[in-house]
C-alpha positions as protocol buffer text, in pm:
chain_id: "A"
residue {
  index: 1
  type: UNK
  ca { x: 0 y: 0 z: 0 }
}
residue {
  index: 2
  type: UNK
  ca { x: 136 y: 341 z: -98 }
}
residue {
  index: 3
  type: UNK
  ca { x: 14 y: 504 z: 225 }
}
residue {
  index: 4
  type: UNK
  ca { x: 220 y: 275 z: 446 }
}
residue {
  index: 5
  type: UNK
  ca { x: 540 y: 403 z: 280 }
}
residue {
  index: 6
  type: UNK
  ca { x: 464 y: 751 z: 408 }
}
residue {
  index: 7
  type: UNK
  ca { x: 679 y: 869 z: 703 }
}
residue {
  index: 8
  type: UNK
  ca { x: 371 y: 924 z: 919 }
}
residue {
  index: 9
  type: UNK
  ca { x: 271 y: 560 z: 875 }
}
residue {
  index: 10
  type: UNK
  ca { x: 615 y: 413 z: 948 }
}
residue {
  index: 11
  type: UNK
  ca { x: 593 y: 91 z: 1149 }
}
residue {
  index: 12
  type: UNK
  ca { x: 218 y: 53 z: 1101 }
}
residue {
  index: 13
  type: UNK
  ca { x: 42 y: -257 z: 986 }
}
residue {
  index: 14
  type: UNK
  ca { x: -225 y: -239 z: 718 }
}
residue {
  index: 15
  type: UNK
  ca { x: -490 y: -313 z: 984 }
}
residue {
  index: 16
  type: UNK
  ca { x: -373 y: -12 z: 1186 }
}
residue {
  index: 17
  type: UNK
  ca { x: -390 y: 207 z: 878 }
}
residue {
  index: 18
  type: UNK
  ca { x: -746 y: 88 z: 815 }
}
residue {
  index: 19
  type: UNK
  ca { x: -824 y: 169 z: 1179 }
}
residue {
  index: 20
  type: UNK
  ca { x: -702 y: 525 z: 1116 }
}
residue {
  index: 21
  type: UNK
  ca { x: -926 y: 547 z: 809 }
}
residue {
  index: 22
  type: UNK
  ca { x: -1223 y: 425 z: 1012 }
}
residue {
  index: 23
  type: UNK
  ca { x: -1172 y: 707 z: 1263 }
}
residue {
  index: 24
  type: UNK
  ca { x: -1262 y: 947 z: 982 }
}
residue {
  index: 25
  type: UNK
  ca { x: -974 y: 1190 z: 1024 }
}
residue {
  index: 26
  type: UNK
  ca { x: -834 y: 1145 z: 673 }
}
residue {
  index: 27
  type: UNK
  ca { x: -932 y: 1256 z: 325 }
}
residue {
  index: 28
  type: UNK
  ca { x: -761 y: 1236 z: -12 }
}
residue {
  index: 29
  type: UNK
  ca { x: -774 y: 1508 z: -278 }
}
residue {
  index: 30
  type: UNK
  ca { x: -639 y: 1556 z: -630 }
}
residue {
  index: 31
  type: UNK
  ca { x: -480 y: 1889 z: -732 }
}
residue {
  index: 32
  type: UNK
  ca { x: -387 y: 2023 z: -1073 }
}
residue {
  index: 33
  type: UNK
  ca { x: -56 y: 2200 z: -1140 }
}
residue {
  index: 34
  type: UNK
  ca { x: -40 y: 2551 z: -982 }
}
residue {
  index: 35
  type: UNK
  ca { x: -356 y: 2490 z: -777 }
}
residue {
  index: 36
  type: UNK
  ca { x: -332 y: 2635 z: -425 }
}
residue {
  index: 37
  type: UNK
  ca { x: -364 y: 2361 z: -166 }
}
residue {
  index: 38
  type: UNK
  ca { x: -334 y: 2573 z: 149 }
}
residue {
  index: 39
  type: UNK
  ca { x: -323 y: 2955 z: 155 }
}
residue {
  index: 40
  type: UNK
  ca { x: -123 y: 3199 z: 361 }
}
residue {
  index: 41
  type: UNK
  ca { x: -347 y: 3378 z: 611 }
}
residue {
  index: 42
  type: UNK
  ca { x: -572 y: 3083 z: 691 }
}
residue {
  index: 43
  type: UNK
  ca { x: -545 y: 2810 z: 952 }
}
residue {
  index: 44
  type: UNK
  ca { x: -541 y: 2436 z: 906 }
}
residue {
  index: 45
  type: UNK
  ca { x: -585 y: 2139 z: 1136 }
}
residue {
  index: 46
  type: UNK
  ca { x: -468 y: 1890 z: 876 }
}
residue {
  index: 47
  type: UNK
  ca { x: -126 y: 1764 z: 780 }
}
residue {
  index: 48
  type: UNK
  ca { x: -73 y: 1715 z: 407 }
}
residue {
  index: 49
  type: UNK
  ca { x: 96 y: 1396 z: 290 }
}
residue {
  index: 50
  type: UNK
  ca { x: 204 y: 1398 z: -74 }
}
residue {
  index: 51
  type: UNK
  ca { x: 110 y: 1063 z: -227 }
}
residue {
  index: 52
  type: UNK
  ca { x: 213 y: 1148 z: -584 }
}
residue {
  index: 53
  type: UNK
  ca { x: 352 y: 1452 z: -760 }
}
residue {
  index: 54
  type: UNK
  ca { x: 506 y: 1739 z: -564 }
}
residue {
  index: 55
  type: UNK
  ca { x: 409 y: 2050 z: -371 }
}
residue {
  index: 56
  type: UNK
  ca { x: 596 y: 2381 z: -343 }
}
residue {
  index: 57
  type: UNK
  ca { x: 594 y: 2584 z: -25 }
}
residue {
  index: 58
  type: UNK
  ca { x: 589 y: 2943 z: -147 }
}
residue {
  index: 59
  type: UNK
  ca { x: 615 y: 3289 z: 6 }
}
residue {
  index: 60
  type: UNK
  ca { x: 465 y: 3594 z: -163 }
}
residue {
  index: 61
  type: UNK
  ca { x: 599 y: 3925 z: -30 }
}
residue {
  index: 62
  type: UNK
  ca { x: 426 y: 4265 z: -27 }
}
residue {
  index: 63
  type: UNK
  ca { x: 579 y: 4355 z: -364 }
}
residue {
  index: 64
  type: UNK
  ca { x: 446 y: 4042 z: -534 }
}
residue {
  index: 65
  type: UNK
  ca { x: 778 y: 3856 z: -548 }
}
residue {
  index: 66
  type: UNK
  ca { x: 731 y: 3483 z: -508 }
}
residue {
  index: 67
  type: UNK
  ca { x: 997 y: 3266 z: -342 }
}
residue {
  index: 68
  type: UNK
  ca { x: 990 y: 2887 z: -333 }
}
residue {
  index: 69
  type: UNK
  ca { x: 1102 y: 2796 z: 17 }
}
residue {
  index: 70
  type: UNK
  ca { x: 1093 y: 2419 z: -29 }
}
residue {
  index: 71
  type: UNK
  ca { x: 967 y: 2144 z: -254 }
}
residue {
  index: 72
  type: UNK
  ca { x: 780 y: 1854 z: -98 }
}
residue {
  index: 73
  type: UNK
  ca { x: 792 y: 1533 z: -300 }
}
residue {
  index: 74
  type: UNK
  ca { x: 592 y: 1211 z: -280 }
}
residue {
  index: 75
  type: UNK
  ca { x: 628 y: 1047 z: 60 }
}
residue {
  index: 76
  type: UNK
  ca { x: 682 y: 1374 z: 248 }
}
residue {
  index: 77
  type: UNK
  ca { x: 457 y: 1581 z: 474 }
}
residue {
  index: 78
  type: UNK
  ca { x: 377 y: 1950 z: 488 }
}
residue {
  index: 79
  type: UNK
  ca { x: 187 y: 2193 z: 715 }
}
residue {
  index: 80
  type: UNK
  ca { x: 245 y: 1976 z: 1022 }
}
residue {
  index: 81
  type: UNK
  ca { x: 362 y: 2269 z: 1235 }
}
residue {
  index: 82
  type: UNK
  ca { x: 59 y: 2479 z: 1143 }
}
residue {
  index: 83
  type: UNK
  ca { x: -178 y: 2188 z: 1203 }
}
residue {
  index: 84
  type: UNK
  ca { x: -41 y: 2120 z: 1550 }
}
residue {
  index: 85
  type: UNK
  ca { x: 7 y: 2480 z: 1664 }
}
residue {
  index: 86
  type: UNK
  ca { x: -308 y: 2624 z: 1510 }
}
residue {
  index: 87
  type: UNK
  ca { x: -118 y: 2932 z: 1391 }
}
residue {
  index: 88
  type: UNK
  ca { x: -213 y: 3127 z: 1080 }
}
residue {
  index: 89
  type: UNK
  ca { x: -21 y: 3001 z: 779 }
}
residue {
  index: 90
  type: UNK
  ca { x: 263 y: 3229 z: 666 }
}
residue {
  index: 91
  type: UNK
  ca { x: 314 y: 3047 z: 334 }
}
residue {
  index: 92
  type: UNK
  ca { x: 117 y: 2896 z: 48 }
}
residue {
  index: 93
  type: UNK
  ca { x: 126 y: 2526 z: -39 }
}
residue {
  index: 94
  type: UNK
  ca { x: 90 y: 2502 z: -419 }
}
residue {
  index: 95
  type: UNK
  ca { x: 83 y: 2198 z: -647 }
}
residue {
  index: 96
  type: UNK
  ca { x: 411 y: 2204 z: -841 }
}
residue {
  index: 97
  type: UNK
  ca { x: 263 y: 1941 z: -1071 }
}
residue {
  index: 98
  type: UNK
  ca { x: -48 y: 1729 z: -1077 }
}
residue {
  index: 99
  type: UNK
  ca { x: -58 y: 1562 z: -735 }
}
residue {
  index: 100
  type: UNK
  ca { x: -254 y: 1356 z: -485 }
}
residue {
  index: 101
  type: UNK
  ca { x: -253 y: 1467 z: -122 }
}
residue {
  index: 102
  type: UNK
  ca { x: -376 y: 1274 z: 180 }
}
residue {
  index: 103
  type: UNK
  ca { x: -492 y: 1511 z: 454 }
}
residue {
  index: 104
  type: UNK
  ca { x: -471 y: 1387 z: 813 }
}
residue {
  index: 105
  type: UNK
  ca { x: -668 y: 1574 z: 1077 }
}
residue {
  index: 106
  type: UNK
  ca { x: -440 y: 1532 z: 1375 }
}
residue {
  index: 107
  type: UNK
  ca { x: -713 y: 1609 z: 1632 }
}
residue {
  index: 108
  type: UNK
  ca { x: -891 y: 1287 z: 1529 }
}
residue {
  index: 109
  type: UNK
  ca { x: -588 y: 1088 z: 1646 }
}
residue {
  index: 110
  type: UNK
  ca { x: -485 y: 1265 z: 1964 }
}
residue {
  index: 111
  type: UNK
  ca { x: -569 y: 1121 z: 2302 }
}
residue {
  index: 112
  type: UNK
  ca { x: -517 y: 754 z: 2218 }
}
residue {
  index: 113
  type: UNK
  ca { x: -395 y: 500 z: 2468 }
}
residue {
  index: 114
  type: UNK
  ca { x: -24 y: 406 z: 2478 }
}
residue {
  index: 115
  type: UNK
  ca { x: 71 y: 136 z: 2230 }
}
residue {
  index: 116
  type: UNK
  ca { x: -211 y: 219 z: 1990 }
}
residue {
  index: 117
  type: UNK
  ca { x: -207 y: 350 z: 1636 }
}
residue {
  index: 118
  type: UNK
  ca { x: -251 y: 700 z: 1785 }
}
residue {
  index: 119
  type: UNK
  ca { x: 82 y: 674 z: 1963 }
}
residue {
  index: 120
  type: UNK
  ca { x: 259 y: 551 z: 1647 }
}
residue {
  index: 121
  type: UNK
  ca { x: 114 y: 835 z: 1442 }
}
residue {
  index: 122
  type: UNK
  ca { x: 218 y: 1099 z: 1696 }
}
residue {
  index: 123
  type: UNK
  ca { x: 567 y: 948 z: 1734 }
}
residue {
  index: 124
  type: UNK
  ca { x: 612 y: 946 z: 1355 }
}
residue {
  index: 125
  type: UNK
  ca { x: 485 y: 1303 z: 1336 }
}
residue {
  index: 126
  type: UNK
  ca { x: 741 y: 1410 z: 1595 }
}
residue {
  index: 127
  type: UNK
  ca { x: 1016 y: 1235 z: 1397 }
}
residue {
  index: 128
  type: UNK
  ca { x: 910 y: 1407 z: 1073 }
}
residue {
  index: 129
  type: UNK
  ca { x: 904 y: 1745 z: 1246 }
}
residue {
  index: 130
  type: UNK
  ca { x: 1244 y: 1698 z: 1408 }
}
residue {
  index: 131
  type: UNK
  ca { x: 1403 y: 1594 z: 1077 }
}
residue {
  index: 132
  type: UNK
  ca { x: 1260 y: 1904 z: 915 }
}
residue {
  index: 133
  type: UNK
  ca { x: 1390 y: 2110 z: 1208 }
}
residue {
  index: 134
  type: UNK
  ca { x: 1741 y: 1972 z: 1155 }
}
residue {
  index: 135
  type: UNK
  ca { x: 1723 y: 2042 z: 783 }
}
residue {
  index: 136
  type: UNK
  ca { x: 1614 y: 2401 z: 843 }
}
residue {
  index: 137
  type: UNK
  ca { x: 1886 y: 2448 z: 1104 }
}
residue {
  index: 138
  type: UNK
  ca { x: 2144 y: 2329 z: 851 }
}
residue {
  index: 139
  type: UNK
  ca { x: 2004 y: 2573 z: 596 }
}
residue {
  index: 140
  type: UNK
  ca { x: 2040 y: 2858 z: 846 }
}
residue {
  index: 141
  type: UNK
  ca { x: 2401 y: 2759 z: 919 }
}
residue {
  index: 142
  type: UNK
  ca { x: 2479 y: 2763 z: 545 }
}
residue {
  index: 143
  type: UNK
  ca { x: 2316 y: 3099 z: 477 }
}
residue {
  index: 144
  type: UNK
  ca { x: 2452 y: 3284 z: 781 }
}
residue {
  index: 145
  type: UNK
  ca { x: 2806 y: 3354 z: 646 }
}
residue {
  index: 146
  type: UNK
  ca { x: 2816 y: 3674 z: 442 }
}
residue {
  index: 147
  type: UNK
  ca { x: 3034 y: 3544 z: 157 }
}
residue {
  index: 148
  type: UNK
  ca { x: 2980 y: 3264 z: -90 }
}
residue {
  index: 149
  type: UNK
  ca { x: 3314 y: 3119 z: 21 }
}
residue {
  index: 150
  type: UNK
  ca { x: 3200 y: 3114 z: 382 }
}
residue {
  index: 151
  type: UNK
  ca { x: 2870 y: 2949 z: 287 }
}
residue {
  index: 152
  type: UNK
  ca { x: 3047 y: 2680 z: 85 }
}
residue {
  index: 153
  type: UNK
  ca { x: 3295 y: 2613 z: 367 }
}
residue {
  index: 154
  type: UNK
  ca { x: 3007 y: 2576 z: 613 }
}
residue {
  index: 155
  type: UNK
  ca { x: 2826 y: 2335 z: 379 }
}
residue {
  index: 156
  type: UNK
  ca { x: 3138 y: 2128 z: 306 }
}
residue {
  index: 157
  type: UNK
  ca { x: 3226 y: 2115 z: 677 }
}
residue {
  index: 158
  type: UNK
  ca { x: 2881 y: 1978 z: 755 }
}
residue {
  index: 159
  type: UNK
  ca { x: 2910 y: 1717 z: 477 }
}
residue {
  index: 160
  type: UNK
  ca { x: 3256 y: 1613 z: 603 }
}
residue {
  index: 161
  type: UNK
  ca { x: 3122 y: 1576 z: 957 }
}
residue {
  index: 162
  type: UNK
  ca { x: 2822 y: 1378 z: 832 }
}
residue {
  index: 163
  type: UNK
  ca { x: 3036 y: 1138 z: 626 }
}
residue {
  index: 164
  type: UNK
  ca { x: 3316 y: 1114 z: 883 }
}
residue {
  index: 165
  type: UNK
  ca { x: 3592 y: 1204 z: 634 }
}
residue {
  index: 166
  type: UNK
  ca { x: 3729 y: 1496 z: 440 }
}
C-alpha cells in the first residue's frame, strides 16, 4: 500500500492504517498544477501527505515577489507545524505538478492509549518534524556567512562531519 510508505505511517500494519481510516480523520484530494492547496493567512488542522507529484511551499511578499522555500515530494509531509500549533499560515502550499494529497486531521488521532495507532502516528509526526527542524537548522548555518566562500565552507564542513571524512 502506498500510504504505508509515508513517514507518518512508518511501522504501522495495514490493519492499523485501516483503523485510522475508520476514525474518519483522513481525506484524499487531487490537485492540478499551480492549484493552491493551502493559503497563507488561513489556519489548518490537517497535515498534508504527498502521495504522488510534488508540492511547493511558497512565500509571496508585499511587492508580489514569489519565493519557493521548499519542494515537498511524494512520501513527504507539509503543514504539520501549522496543524499542531493552530497558527495562521505564513506560506502557500501550491501543487508544483499534478498531485494527490492525503490530509490527516491530527485532532482525530490525539488522546489515544499508549501502544495504539494513535501513539505511532504521533511518534512518527514528531520524527518528521524533528528531521525538518534539523534540515532548516542546517540551511540557516549555510546561509549565515556573508560570503559565498563562507557558505560553501560551512556546507562542506557539515558534509565532512556527516560522512566522517574529508
